[in-house]
C-alpha positions, 0 to 999 in steps of 0.5 A, a space after each residue: 551916371 546912375 541906373 535912372 539917368 538917360 543915356 546921352 551921346 556924351 555918355 558913349 564917347 570911349 565906349 567901343 563899336 561892340 560895347 555900344 551894341 551890347 549895352 544899348 540893345 533898346 536905344 531911345 532917342 535919334 542921337 543914340 539911335 544913329 550912334 548905335 546904327 554906326 556901331 552896328 556898321 562898324 562893328 559887324 556889316 560890310 565884313 568890317 568886324 572893328 567891334 573893338 574901335 572906340 567912339 571918339 565924337 558925335 556931330 549932331 546930325 547923326 554923324 560919329 567918328 571911331 578910332 582904332 585901339 592902336 589910334 592909327 585908324 579913323 572911321 567916320 560914319 555920316 547921317 546916312 550910315 555912310 562909313 568912311 575908313 582911313 588912317 588918323 
């Protein structure tokens, strides 16, 4: 990816929630907005503080999947922003 290329959901796979929040402070497109919103929810909302969790997938309906650094936890964020955390 070069500086002029648009950011796509696929480009974000493997980034931590904190990195997504820091890099994409001006998102464009609904897919990117959904991922950035999920990243903020994972990283900072509801006392979760999971900014080191990594984006593992994006559903296209606004949902995303995040994995803990040690691989034992998974967080699923639906298109409405609801977050469910459980074992991997």
